[in-house]
N, C-alpha and C positions, 0 to 999 in steps of 0.2 A: 441855766447858769445863774449864779449869784455873784455879783461884784461887791467887794468890800473896800472901802476907802477910809483909812485912818488919818487922824490929825491930832494935834495937841502936844506932840513931843517937844522936848527942848532941854535946856540946861538949867539946873537949879542947885542951890547949896543944900547940904544935908539939913534935914528938918523942914524943908520946904514942901510945897505941894504942886501937883500938876493934874490936869484932867484930860484924859484921852477920849476921843470920840471915834466911832466907826459907823459909817452909814452903809446900810445894805441896799442894793438895788438889783434890778433884774427880776428873775423868777423866784421871789422870796416866799411864794406859797409853800407851806409845809415846813419851813425853817422853824424848828422848835428849840434850838439851843444855840447860844452864842457864847464866845469865850475869848479870853485874852491869854496869850502866851508870851514868853520872852526868851531871848537868846543872847547870852553874853559871849564875847569872843572866846573861842576855844571850848565852849560848853554846849551841851545839847539844849534843844528847845524845851522849855519847861512850862507847865501849866501854871497860870496865876489865879484865874477865877473863871467860873462859868455861870451861866444863868439860863433857866428855863423860861422861854419867852411867854409861856402860857400864864404862869402865876407869879413869876419873879423869884422863885426859889433859887438861891445862889450858893455856890461852894467856893472855897478859897484854899489856896496852898497855905500850909502852916506859916511859911515865911512872911506872909503878907496879912494874915488875920489881924483884925483890929486897926490896920493902917489903910488898907485899900477897900473900896466899895464899888461893886459892879451894879449897874442898873440898866434898864431897857425902856425905851420910849417906843411904844407900839405905833403910835401915829406917825412918828418920824423914821421908823425902821432903824433906829440908832441905838447902839450900845455904848455905854460910858464906863470909864474906869477912873474913879476919883482916887488919887494917890496922895496920901498925907504922911507926914513924918518920914519923908524919904531918906534913904540911907545910901551911901556909896555903892553898896552891894546890889542895889536896885538898878544900877546902870546896865542897860541892855537895849537891844532892838525889841520893840513890843509889836506883836502881831495880833490882829483880830481874826477870829475864825468863826465859821458858822456851819451848821449841819441841819439837814431836814430828816425828820423821822428818827432822831436819835433816841435810843432807849434811855428814858430819864433815870432809870436805875443805875446807869453807868456814868452819869454826869459828874458825880463826886470825884471820879478819877482824873478829870481834866486831862485826858489823854489825846495827844496830838493826832494819833492814828485814827481817832474817831471822827475827825473833822475833814470835810472835803473841800471847803471853800476857805480861801485865805486872802488877806490883804497883803500889801507890799511892805508894811511895817513902818513904824515911826520910832526915831531914836530918842531915848531918855538917858541923860547923863547927870549924875548926882556927884557933886564935888564935896570934899570934906573940908 
């Protein structure tokens, strides 16, 4: 089992920044992909960004390209999501996810169904 613990959420004004962190613990051997998803009230969970832990190749949803950056620290088993130029529409619960042995050819989809390990989420609220 892999446990994921997110932190870093909060409330900011539009145009501000936040940095989310997610620490992976437990049996992390074989985990090769980590990702961030978000879910706003009344909406489905949507992929934000994913990263291949082997070489750092990352993929982003169109809505966050150029504003968000995902990164991975192998020594700390931690994935980060740097969020800049935040907009009110970024308001959501943000979830960290991980998977072992994921086909890296499918990572670009950032599909929730591909991930078996999930954190509890951290709230991000952006006011206008």
